[in-house]
C-alpha angles and dihedrals in degrees: 000000000000088000091058091049091051094049091048090047093051095046092047089051092046092051090046092053092047093050089051091049090052092048091050094046091051095045117044089186093058107119123196131201119196114194118185144166119239094221098042111143095182094058106015121232113267095017089105091050090049090049096048092046087061097052111112096241128135121235093268092060096039091060087067090065114092125183126203120188125200136187103248143070134268094310100044092166092072089079113076093212093048091046087059092050090048088052091049091049093047093047090051091048092051091049093050091047093049091048090054091057092062 
């Protein structure tokens, strides 16, 4: 049973990344913020960076991807200090995205 779950997860993740790649290629203004915990055991640290590095996007599209890493596990927001850091990172990302629209 776990083999089926792994295969399903992998194909879902692949489909999602292909959909994101397609959306970013079609919309040069689409911005993506990836927030992750360094001690995450559910989605290992650096797995998202590895995945994003393998998207077929040119440099102009890649500059729209931002990574924010936090000390914590899968649910970083359970730690009050980490949640404040996440809020600061998200606010900064929003400000940058809005500034780019002008």
